[in-house]
Structure formats: structure tokens, C-alpha cells
All heavy atoms as TSV, in Angstrom:
chain	resi	resn	atom	element	x	y	z
A	1	MET	N	N	88.415	48.741	107.568
A	1	MET	CA	C	88.666	50.010	108.253
A	1	MET	C	C	87.364	50.805	108.351
A	1	MET	O	O	86.503	50.687	107.510
A	1	MET	CB	C	89.665	50.841	107.438
A	1	MET	CG	C	91.083	50.474	107.736
A	1	MET	SD	S	92.189	51.659	106.959
A	1	MET	CE	C	93.340	50.529	106.257
A	2	GLN	N	N	87.282	51.586	109.365
A	2	GLN	CA	C	86.113	52.408	109.633
A	2	GLN	C	C	86.488	53.889	109.568
A	2	GLN	O	O	87.600	54.268	109.895
A	2	GLN	CB	C	85.574	52.090	111.055
A	2	GLN	CG	C	85.157	50.676	111.262
A	2	GLN	CD	C	83.686	50.493	111.010
A	2	GLN	OE1	O	82.926	51.431	111.108
A	2	GLN	NE2	N	83.292	49.297	110.684
A	3	TRP	N	N	85.521	54.710	109.189
A	3	TRP	CA	C	85.726	56.165	109.229
A	3	TRP	C	C	85.874	56.580	110.685
A	3	TRP	O	O	85.198	56.035	111.567
A	3	TRP	CB	C	84.541	56.891	108.610
A	3	TRP	CG	C	84.522	56.800	107.122
A	3	TRP	CD1	C	83.826	55.910	106.361
A	3	TRP	CD2	C	85.241	57.622	106.202
A	3	TRP	NE1	N	84.079	56.132	105.051
A	3	TRP	CE2	C	84.936	57.179	104.918
A	3	TRP	CE3	C	86.110	58.698	106.350
A	3	TRP	CZ2	C	85.450	57.782	103.782
A	3	TRP	CZ3	C	86.639	59.285	105.212
A	3	TRP	CH2	C	86.309	58.834	103.961
A	4	ILE	N	N	86.736	57.550	110.935
A	4	ILE	CA	C	87.011	58.035	112.297
A	4	ILE	C	C	86.540	59.479	112.392
A	4	ILE	O	O	86.860	60.303	111.511
A	4	ILE	CB	C	88.518	57.954	112.627
A	4	ILE	CG1	C	88.987	56.506	112.459
A	4	ILE	CG2	C	88.805	58.493	114.015
A	4	ILE	CD1	C	90.469	56.353	112.375
A	5	LYS	N	N	85.802	59.803	113.441
A	5	LYS	CA	C	85.363	61.202	113.657
A	5	LYS	C	C	86.550	61.995	114.190
A	5	LYS	O	O	87.270	61.530	115.090
A	5	LYS	CB	C	84.240	61.250	114.670
A	5	LYS	CG	C	82.955	60.635	114.190
A	5	LYS	CD	C	81.903	60.721	115.286
A	5	LYS	CE	C	80.631	60.025	114.857
A	5	LYS	NZ	N	79.626	60.048	115.916
A	6	ARG	N	N	86.736	63.189	113.655
A	6	ARG	CA	C	87.833	64.047	114.080
A	6	ARG	C	C	87.707	64.366	115.575
A	6	ARG	O	O	88.696	64.469	116.290
A	6	ARG	CB	C	87.873	65.356	113.290
A	6	ARG	CG	C	88.982	66.290	113.768
A	6	ARG	CD	C	88.899	67.650	113.092
A	6	ARG	NE	N	87.634	68.294	113.236
A	6	ARG	CZ	C	87.285	69.096	114.248
A	6	ARG	NH1	N	88.128	69.340	115.208
A	6	ARG	NH2	N	86.111	69.666	114.288
A	7	ILE	N	N	86.467	64.480	116.058
A	7	ILE	CA	C	86.306	64.802	117.494
A	7	ILE	C	C	86.725	63.626	118.376
A	7	ILE	O	O	87.013	63.823	119.543
A	7	ILE	CB	C	84.860	65.253	117.808
A	7	ILE	CG1	C	83.842	64.153	117.474
A	7	ILE	CG2	C	84.532	66.541	117.109
A	7	ILE	CD1	C	82.440	64.424	117.917
A	8	ASP	N	N	86.773	62.398	117.816
A	8	ASP	CA	C	87.202	61.243	118.580
A	8	ASP	C	C	88.702	61.050	118.552
A	8	ASP	O	O	89.327	60.664	119.535
A	8	ASP	CB	C	86.531	59.974	118.058
A	8	ASP	CG	C	85.046	59.928	118.331
A	8	ASP	OD1	O	84.554	60.678	119.225
A	8	ASP	OD2	O	84.354	59.183	117.623
A	9	LYS	N	N	89.328	61.323	117.375
A	9	LYS	CA	C	90.764	61.138	117.219
A	9	LYS	C	C	91.252	61.912	116.024
A	9	LYS	O	O	90.662	61.834	114.962
A	9	LYS	CB	C	91.089	59.652	117.048
A	9	LYS	CG	C	92.586	59.361	116.937
A	9	LYS	CD	C	92.842	57.883	116.826
A	9	LYS	CE	C	94.314	57.591	116.931
A	9	LYS	NZ	N	94.977	57.347	115.678
A	10	MET	N	N	92.326	62.644	116.203
A	10	MET	CA	C	92.953	63.378	115.095
A	10	MET	C	C	93.910	62.416	114.378
A	10	MET	O	O	94.514	61.539	114.982
A	10	MET	CB	C	93.737	64.580	115.622
A	10	MET	CG	C	92.870	65.618	116.298
A	10	MET	SD	S	91.769	66.447	115.142
A	10	MET	CE	C	92.892	67.626	114.480
A	11	PRO	N	N	94.072	62.621	113.071
A	11	PRO	CA	C	95.033	61.753	112.345
A	11	PRO	C	C	96.470	62.082	112.767
A	11	PRO	O	O	96.785	63.231	113.123
A	11	PRO	CB	C	94.809	62.105	110.889
A	11	PRO	CG	C	94.128	63.436	110.893
A	11	PRO	CD	C	93.394	63.552	112.180
A	12	ASP	N	N	97.313	61.062	112.748
A	12	ASP	CA	C	98.729	61.251	113.052
A	12	ASP	C	C	99.394	62.076	111.965
A	12	ASP	O	O	98.946	62.061	110.809
A	12	ASP	CB	C	99.433	59.900	113.174
A	12	ASP	CG	C	98.948	59.083	114.351
A	12	ASP	OD1	O	98.524	59.697	115.372
A	12	ASP	OD2	O	98.991	57.851	114.278
A	13	ASP	N	N	100.470	62.728	112.307
A	13	ASP	CA	C	101.231	63.532	111.345
A	13	ASP	C	C	101.936	62.594	110.346
A	13	ASP	O	O	102.327	61.472	110.713
A	13	ASP	CB	C	102.254	64.384	112.102
A	13	ASP	CG	C	102.772	65.542	111.269
A	13	ASP	OD1	O	102.156	65.915	110.250
A	13	ASP	OD2	O	103.826	66.081	111.624
A	14	GLU	N	N	102.074	63.058	109.129
A	14	GLU	CA	C	102.828	62.416	108.068
A	14	GLU	C	C	102.231	61.072	107.641
A	14	GLU	O	O	102.957	60.122	107.299
A	14	GLU	CB	C	104.294	62.234	108.469
A	14	GLU	CG	C	104.979	63.580	108.680
A	14	GLU	CD	C	106.447	63.430	108.989
A	14	GLU	OE1	O	107.024	62.336	108.811
A	14	GLU	OE2	O	107.057	64.440	109.408
A	15	ILE	N	N	100.899	60.954	107.639
A	15	ILE	CA	C	100.257	59.771	107.048
A	15	ILE	C	C	99.349	60.250	105.918
A	15	ILE	O	O	98.942	61.421	105.868
A	15	ILE	CB	C	99.454	58.936	108.052
A	15	ILE	CG1	C	98.264	59.720	108.617
A	15	ILE	CG2	C	100.343	58.420	109.181
A	15	ILE	CD1	C	97.275	58.850	109.378
A	16	ASP	N	N	99.043	59.372	104.988
A	16	ASP	CA	C	98.120	59.654	103.921
A	16	ASP	C	C	96.721	59.278	104.354
A	16	ASP	O	O	96.491	58.192	104.906
A	16	ASP	CB	C	98.506	58.874	102.641
A	16	ASP	CG	C	99.847	59.318	102.113
A	16	ASP	OD1	O	100.152	60.513	102.183
A	16	ASP	OD2	O	100.576	58.461	101.592
A	17	VAL	N	N	95.779	60.186	104.094
A	17	VAL	CA	C	94.396	59.987	104.528
A	17	VAL	C	C	93.414	60.395	103.453
A	17	VAL	O	O	93.760	61.092	102.505
A	17	VAL	CB	C	94.082	60.815	105.811
A	17	VAL	CG1	C	94.908	60.354	106.987
A	17	VAL	CG2	C	94.268	62.298	105.557
A	18	VAL	N	N	92.190	59.938	103.615
A	18	VAL	CA	C	91.046	60.456	102.861
A	18	VAL	C	C	90.160	61.107	103.917
A	18	VAL	O	O	89.943	60.542	105.007
A	18	VAL	CB	C	90.274	59.332	102.139
A	18	VAL	CG1	C	89.030	59.887	101.480
A	18	VAL	CG2	C	91.169	58.662	101.112
A	19	ILE	N	N	89.673	62.305	103.610
A	19	ILE	CA	C	88.836	63.017	104.562
A	19	ILE	C	C	87.492	63.357	103.941
A	19	ILE	O	O	87.366	63.380	102.709
A	19	ILE	CB	C	89.489	64.342	105.049
A	19	ILE	CG1	C	89.609	65.351	103.904
A	19	ILE	CG2	C	90.838	64.043	105.705
A	19	ILE	CD1	C	89.789	66.770	104.354
A	20	ILE	N	N	86.535	63.611	104.765
A	20	ILE	CA	C	85.275	64.256	104.373
A	20	ILE	C	C	85.254	65.555	105.139
A	20	ILE	O	O	85.323	65.570	106.370
A	20	ILE	CB	C	84.056	63.398	104.698
A	20	ILE	CG1	C	84.102	62.087	103.907
A	20	ILE	CG2	C	82.771	64.183	104.374
A	20	ILE	CD1	C	82.985	61.116	104.205
A	21	ASN	N	N	85.195	66.672	104.391
A	21	ASN	CA	C	85.218	67.975	105.070
A	21	ASN	C	C	83.798	68.453	105.412
A	21	ASN	O	O	82.813	67.756	105.120
A	21	ASN	CB	C	85.992	69.030	104.266
A	21	ASN	CG	C	85.310	69.437	102.975
A	21	ASN	OD1	O	84.154	69.103	102.726
A	21	ASN	ND2	N	86.026	70.152	102.121
A	22	ARG	N	N	83.698	69.600	105.998
A	22	ARG	CA	C	82.405	70.086	106.469
A	22	ARG	C	C	81.448	70.448	105.320
A	22	ARG	O	O	80.261	70.650	105.528
A	22	ARG	CB	C	82.555	71.257	107.417
A	22	ARG	CG	C	83.185	72.478	106.810
A	22	ARG	CD	C	83.444	73.513	107.882
A	22	ARG	NE	N	84.100	74.672	107.329
A	22	ARG	CZ	C	83.563	75.866	107.267
A	22	ARG	NH1	N	82.367	76.082	107.752
A	22	ARG	NH2	N	84.224	76.854	106.732
A	23	HIS	N	N	81.966	70.470	104.074
A	23	HIS	CA	C	81.140	70.722	102.895
A	23	HIS	C	C	80.736	69.410	102.219
A	23	HIS	O	O	80.102	69.438	101.184
A	23	HIS	CB	C	81.894	71.602	101.896
A	23	HIS	CG	C	82.350	72.901	102.482
A	23	HIS	ND1	N	81.479	73.914	102.830
A	23	HIS	CD2	C	83.584	73.344	102.807
A	23	HIS	CE1	C	82.156	74.934	103.323
A	23	HIS	NE2	N	83.437	74.619	103.320
A	24	GLY	N	N	81.115	68.281	102.805
A	24	GLY	CA	C	80.769	66.987	102.270
A	24	GLY	C	C	81.692	66.511	101.128
A	24	GLY	O	O	81.384	65.526	100.465
A	25	GLU	N	N	82.812	67.200	100.951
A	25	GLU	CA	C	83.760	66.839	99.908
A	25	GLU	C	C	84.701	65.739	100.386
A	25	GLU	O	O	85.146	65.736	101.528
A	25	GLU	CB	C	84.580	68.051	99.498
A	25	GLU	CG	C	83.742	69.173	98.925
A	25	GLU	CD	C	84.541	70.473	98.785
A	25	GLU	OE1	O	85.334	70.799	99.684
A	25	GLU	OE2	O	84.329	71.154	97.774
A	26	LEU	N	N	84.997	64.806	99.502
A	26	LEU	CA	C	85.902	63.715	99.759
A	26	LEU	C	C	87.258	64.101	99.167
A	26	LEU	O	O	87.361	64.390	97.973
A	26	LEU	CB	C	85.380	62.434	99.082
A	26	LEU	CG	C	86.012	61.136	99.410
A	26	LEU	CD1	C	85.708	60.745	100.856
A	26	LEU	CD2	C	85.525	60.067	98.461
A	27	ILE	N	N	88.304	64.153	100.016
A	27	ILE	CA	C	89.611	64.660	99.595
A	27	ILE	C	C	90.695	63.738	100.154
A	27	ILE	O	O	90.658	63.339	101.306
A	27	ILE	CB	C	89.835	66.094	100.136
A	27	ILE	CG1	C	88.749	67.022	99.647
A	27	ILE	CG2	C	91.230	66.601	99.745
A	27	ILE	CD1	C	88.712	68.354	100.342
A	28	ALA	N	N	91.664	63.409	99.292
A	28	ALA	CA	C	92.827	62.620	99.694
A	28	ALA	C	C	94.004	63.558	99.851
A	28	ALA	O	O	94.162	64.516	99.107
A	28	ALA	CB	C	93.133	61.522	98.695
A	29	GLY	N	N	94.861	63.256	100.830
A	29	GLY	CA	C	96.053	64.056	101.033
A	29	GLY	C	C	96.931	63.509	102.115
A	29	GLY	O	O	96.631	62.457	102.720
A	30	ALA	N	N	97.973	64.258	102.402
A	30	ALA	CA	C	98.939	63.855	103.446
A	30	ALA	C	C	98.839	64.818	104.616
A	30	ALA	O	O	98.749	66.045	104.430
A	30	ALA	CB	C	100.351	63.873	102.875
A	31	VAL	N	N	98.845	64.289	105.824
A	31	VAL	CA	C	98.808	65.143	107.018
A	31	VAL	C	C	100.174	65.756	107.212
A	31	VAL	O	O	101.181	65.067	107.200
A	31	VAL	CB	C	98.413	64.299	108.272
A	31	VAL	CG1	C	98.383	65.195	109.502
A	31	VAL	CG2	C	97.073	63.608	108.051
A	32	ASN	N	N	100.162	67.084	107.384
A	32	ASN	CA	C	101.412	67.809	107.628
A	32	ASN	C	C	101.144	68.847	108.712
A	32	ASN	O	O	100.625	69.927	108.424
A	32	ASN	CB	C	101.903	68.488	106.318
A	32	ASN	CG	C	103.242	69.141	106.477
A	32	ASN	OD1	O	103.868	69.105	107.550
A	32	ASN	ND2	N	103.721	69.751	105.429
A	33	GLY	N	N	101.429	68.478	109.941
A	33	GLY	CA	C	101.148	69.362	111.060
A	33	GLY	C	C	99.658	69.528	111.269
A	33	GLY	O	O	98.945	68.561	111.449
A	34	GLN	N	N	99.163	70.749	111.150
A	34	GLN	CA	C	97.743	71.046	111.347
A	34	GLN	C	C	96.966	71.093	110.046
A	34	GLN	O	O	95.817	71.539	110.009
A	34	GLN	CB	C	97.588	72.373	112.103
A	34	GLN	CG	C	98.070	72.338	113.521
A	34	GLN	CD	C	97.225	71.389	114.374
A	34	GLN	OE1	O	96.013	71.412	114.341
A	34	GLN	NE2	N	97.905	70.525	115.111
A	35	TYR	N	N	97.571	70.635	108.942
A	35	TYR	CA	C	96.955	70.719	107.623
A	35	TYR	C	C	96.997	69.368	106.899
A	35	TYR	O	O	97.864	68.531	107.166
A	35	TYR	CB	C	97.649	71.758	106.751
A	35	TYR	CG	C	97.432	73.159	107.242
A	35	TYR	CD1	C	98.295	73.730	108.175
A	35	TYR	CD2	C	96.334	73.901	106.794
A	35	TYR	CE1	C	98.067	75.000	108.649
A	35	TYR	CE2	C	96.146	75.179	107.263
A	35	TYR	CZ	C	97.000	75.740	108.188
A	35	TYR	OH	O	96.777	77.000	108.677
A	36	ILE	N	N	96.051	69.209	105.984
A	36	ILE	CA	C	96.110	68.138	105.007
A	36	ILE	C	C	96.589	68.771	103.721
A	36	ILE	O	O	96.022	69.758	103.243
A	36	ILE	CB	C	94.712	67.518	104.753
A	36	ILE	CG1	C	94.078	67.001	106.040
A	36	ILE	CG2	C	94.751	66.446	103.674
A	36	ILE	CD1	C	94.714	65.796	106.636
A	37	GLU	N	N	97.650	68.261	103.151
A	37	GLU	CA	C	98.139	68.732	101.858
A	37	GLU	C	C	97.486	67.877	100.782
A	37	GLU	O	O	97.822	66.703	100.623
A	37	GLU	CB	C	99.658	68.631	101.758
A	37	GLU	CG	C	100.371	69.598	102.694
A	37	GLU	CD	C	101.885	69.518	102.571
A	37	GLU	OE1	O	102.405	68.746	101.723
A	37	GLU	OE2	O	102.540	70.210	103.359
A	38	ALA	N	N	96.513	68.466	100.065
A	38	ALA	CA	C	95.798	67.735	99.030
A	38	ALA	C	C	96.662	67.588	97.778
A	38	ALA	O	O	97.639	68.324	97.601
A	38	ALA	CB	C	94.490	68.460	98.704
A	39	ALA	N	N	96.270	66.648	96.933
A	39	ALA	CA	C	97.041	66.376	95.703
A	39	ALA	C	C	97.110	67.605	94.787
A	39	ALA	O	O	98.071	67.749	94.048
A	39	ALA	CB	C	96.416	65.200	94.963
A	40	ASP	N	N	96.119	68.493	94.850
A	40	ASP	CA	C	96.156	69.699	93.995
A	40	ASP	C	C	96.978	70.833	94.581
A	40	ASP	O	O	97.015	71.911	94.056
A	40	ASP	CB	C	94.737	70.170	93.669
A	40	ASP	CG	C	93.992	70.652	94.893
A	40	ASP	OD1	O	94.540	70.671	96.018
A	40	ASP	OD2	O	92.816	71.056	94.753
A	41	GLY	N	N	97.643	70.572	95.727
A	41	GLY	CA	C	98.502	71.578	96.327
A	41	GLY	C	C	97.839	72.469	97.354
A	41	GLY	O	O	98.495	73.284	97.963
A	42	THR	N	N	96.551	72.323	97.528
A	42	THR	CA	C	95.866	73.142	98.528
A	42	THR	C	C	96.070	72.567	99.921
A	42	THR	O	O	96.327	71.378	100.086
A	42	THR	CB	C	94.338	73.266	98.246
A	42	THR	OG1	O	93.763	71.958	98.232
A	42	THR	CG2	C	94.090	73.961	96.935
A	43	GLY	N	N	95.908	73.393	100.918
A	43	GLY	CA	C	95.997	72.980	102.311
A	43	GLY	C	C	94.646	73.088	102.999
A	43	GLY	O	O	93.944	74.073	102.808
A	44	ILE	N	N	94.274	72.052	103.706
A	44	ILE	CA	C	93.005	72.032	104.415
A	44	ILE	C	C	93.295	71.910	105.899
A	44	ILE	O	O	93.995	70.946	106.321
A	44	ILE	CB	C	92.149	70.845	103.942
A	44	ILE	CG1	C	91.861	70.998	102.457
A	44	ILE	CG2	C	90.854	70.761	104.723
A	44	ILE	CD1	C	91.894	69.688	101.721
A	45	HIS	N	N	92.880	72.854	106.691
A	45	HIS	CA	C	93.122	72.828	108.118
A	45	HIS	C	C	92.376	71.657	108.721
A	45	HIS	O	O	91.244	71.313	108.335
A	45	HIS	CB	C	92.709	74.129	108.789
A	45	HIS	CG	C	93.305	74.297	110.133
A	45	HIS	ND1	N	92.721	73.755	111.253
A	45	HIS	CD2	C	94.420	74.922	110.550
A	45	HIS	CE1	C	93.484	74.038	112.316
A	45	HIS	NE2	N	94.507	74.751	111.905
A	46	LEU	N	N	92.992	71.003	109.728
A	46	LEU	CA	C	92.361	69.848	110.372
A	46	LEU	C	C	91.008	70.174	110.983
A	46	LEU	O	O	90.187	69.290	111.132
A	46	LEU	CB	C	93.303	69.257	111.406
A	46	LEU	CG	C	94.590	68.612	110.892
A	46	LEU	CD1	C	95.424	68.063	112.052
A	46	LEU	CD2	C	94.317	67.524	109.884
A	47	ASP	N	N	90.761	71.426	111.328
A	47	ASP	CA	C	89.459	71.821	111.871
A	47	ASP	C	C	88.322	71.658	110.842
A	47	ASP	O	O	87.164	71.609	111.222
A	47	ASP	CB	C	89.482	73.254	112.363
A	47	ASP	CG	C	90.281	73.428	113.636
A	47	ASP	OD1	O	90.558	72.413	114.301
A	47	ASP	OD2	O	90.642	74.564	113.969
A	48	GLU	N	N	88.663	71.580	109.541
A	48	GLU	CA	C	87.672	71.432	108.490
A	48	GLU	C	C	87.197	69.985	108.319
A	48	GLU	O	O	86.249	69.722	107.612
A	48	GLU	CB	C	88.234	71.908	107.158
A	48	GLU	CG	C	88.589	73.387	107.122
A	48	GLU	CD	C	87.351	74.252	107.143
A	48	GLU	OE1	O	86.409	73.953	106.381
A	48	GLU	OE2	O	87.323	75.242	107.896
A	49	ILE	N	N	87.893	69.038	108.952
A	49	ILE	CA	C	87.610	67.628	108.787
A	49	ILE	C	C	86.428	67.214	109.672
A	49	ILE	O	O	86.385	67.546	110.840
A	49	ILE	CB	C	88.839	66.775	109.165
A	49	ILE	CG1	C	90.002	67.089	108.237
A	49	ILE	CG2	C	88.485	65.301	109.123
A	49	ILE	CD1	C	91.300	66.433	108.702
A	50	LEU	N	N	85.512	66.430	109.077
A	50	LEU	CA	C	84.466	65.795	109.881
A	50	LEU	C	C	84.875	64.328	110.148
A	50	LEU	O	O	84.827	63.866	111.279
A	50	LEU	CB	C	83.137	65.811	109.149
A	50	LEU	CG	C	82.488	67.186	108.958
A	50	LEU	CD1	C	81.161	67.043	108.224
A	50	LEU	CD2	C	82.263	67.841	110.291
A	51	LEU	N	N	85.245	63.613	109.072
A	51	LEU	CA	C	85.614	62.207	109.180
A	51	LEU	C	C	86.917	61.990	108.407
A	51	LEU	O	O	87.199	62.693	107.442
A	51	LEU	CB	C	84.534	61.331	108.557
A	51	LEU	CG	C	83.144	61.417	109.155
A	51	LEU	CD1	C	82.141	60.747	108.247
A	51	LEU	CD2	C	83.128	60.749	110.538
A	52	TRP	N	N	87.689	60.968	108.796
A	52	TRP	CA	C	88.890	60.630	108.085
A	52	TRP	C	C	89.158	59.142	108.200
A	52	TRP	O	O	88.632	58.461	109.077
A	52	TRP	CB	C	90.082	61.430	108.601
A	52	TRP	CG	C	90.487	61.126	110.014
A	52	TRP	CD1	C	89.926	61.663	111.150
A	52	TRP	CD2	C	91.499	60.235	110.459
A	52	TRP	NE1	N	90.548	61.149	112.267
A	52	TRP	CE2	C	91.505	60.258	111.870
A	52	TRP	CE3	C	92.388	59.390	109.807
A	52	TRP	CZ2	C	92.389	59.484	112.619
A	52	TRP	CZ3	C	93.276	58.615	110.559
A	52	TRP	CH2	C	93.257	58.679	111.958
A	53	ILE	N	N	89.969	58.645	107.264
A	53	ILE	CA	C	90.368	57.268	107.264
A	53	ILE	C	C	91.778	57.189	106.651
A	53	ILE	O	O	92.060	57.878	105.701
A	53	ILE	CB	C	89.359	56.380	106.476
A	53	ILE	CG1	C	89.595	54.904	106.707
A	53	ILE	CG2	C	89.352	56.727	105.018
A	53	ILE	CD1	C	88.451	54.018	106.224
A	54	PRO	N	N	92.689	56.393	107.257
A	54	PRO	CA	C	94.011	56.288	106.655
A	54	PRO	C	C	93.956	55.526	105.342
A	54	PRO	O	O	93.144	54.601	105.190
A	54	PRO	CB	C	94.839	55.535	107.689
A	54	PRO	CG	C	93.852	54.856	108.573
A	54	PRO	CD	C	92.562	55.608	108.497
A	55	LEU	N	N	94.773	55.906	104.393
A	55	LEU	CA	C	94.878	55.162	103.153
A	55	LEU	C	C	95.655	53.862	103.398
A	55	LEU	O	O	96.608	53.855	104.164
A	55	LEU	CB	C	95.603	55.975	102.082
A	55	LEU	CG	C	94.829	57.114	101.441
A	55	LEU	CD1	C	95.733	57.901	100.505
A	55	LEU	CD2	C	93.623	56.577	100.694
A	56	PRO	N	N	95.243	52.788	102.729
A	56	PRO	CA	C	96.002	51.544	102.898
A	56	PRO	C	C	97.365	51.693	102.181
A	56	PRO	O	O	97.527	52.554	101.316
A	56	PRO	CB	C	95.130	50.490	102.218
A	56	PRO	CG	C	94.320	51.262	101.252
A	56	PRO	CD	C	94.108	52.614	101.864
A	57	PRO	N	N	98.305	50.846	102.527
A	57	PRO	CA	C	99.611	50.899	101.834
A	57	PRO	C	C	99.438	50.564	100.342
A	57	PRO	O	O	98.539	49.828	99.967
A	57	PRO	CB	C	100.466	49.854	102.537
A	57	PRO	CG	C	99.602	49.186	103.531
A	57	PRO	CD	C	98.261	49.819	103.535
A	58	LEU	N	N	100.330	51.107	99.537
A	58	LEU	CA	C	100.306	50.819	98.110
A	58	LEU	C	C	100.702	49.358	97.871
A	58	LEU	O	O	101.497	48.793	98.625
A	58	LEU	CB	C	101.277	51.732	97.367
A	58	LEU	CG	C	100.905	53.230	97.351
A	58	LEU	CD1	C	102.031	54.035	96.751
A	58	LEU	CD2	C	99.619	53.444	96.585
A	59	PRO	N	N	100.181	48.756	96.799
A	59	PRO	CA	C	100.570	47.360	96.528
A	59	PRO	C	C	102.058	47.296	96.154
A	59	PRO	O	O	102.610	48.242	95.611
A	59	PRO	CB	C	99.690	46.966	95.342
A	59	PRO	CG	C	99.147	48.232	94.801
A	59	PRO	CD	C	99.217	49.260	95.881
A	60	THR	N	N	102.663	46.194	96.466
A	60	THR	CA	C	104.107	46.042	96.181
A	60	THR	C	C	104.357	45.423	94.815
A	60	THR	O	O	105.495	45.410	94.354
A	60	THR	CB	C	104.758	45.160	97.262
A	60	THR	OG1	O	104.107	43.903	97.303
A	60	THR	CG2	C	104.707	45.838	98.604
A	61	GLU	N	N	103.340	44.881	94.181
A	61	GLU	CA	C	103.520	44.295	92.846
A	61	GLU	C	C	102.649	44.970	91.810
A	61	GLU	O	O	101.625	45.485	92.035
A	61	GLU	CB	C	103.169	42.820	92.895
A	61	GLU	CG	C	104.143	42.035	93.741
A	61	GLU	CD	C	103.839	40.562	93.723
A	61	GLU	OE1	O	103.154	40.057	92.811
A	61	GLU	OE2	O	104.280	39.907	94.658
């Protein structure tokens, strides 16, 4: 998988992603509308994203 620029494509709603924000922070969370809901409960607006990549599915075993 490759990192995707937000200006090229926005992430789909209701998927888990890892993002790099404009401050260079790496954050994992779930896309919910116009926000990423991070694991710590904070919301990050999609406009703050520079790059993103979908998380792979969890292992089944």
C-alpha cells in the first residue's frame, strides 16, 4: 500500500486509517463524516490531513 495525498483522494467514510497531519503527527483512527475519530477520543477534521493510508484488516487467527 502507498500513502495517499488528501488533495488526490479523501478517505471513504467508516474505514480505519492512519494519517499524517499538518504537524507531522502519525495518528490512527476511524473516519466519521468529516472527522477522524482517534483512539484517544479526539476528533481531527479531514482538512488537517496531509497523507493517509487505510489500515489492513485484522488477522483472523
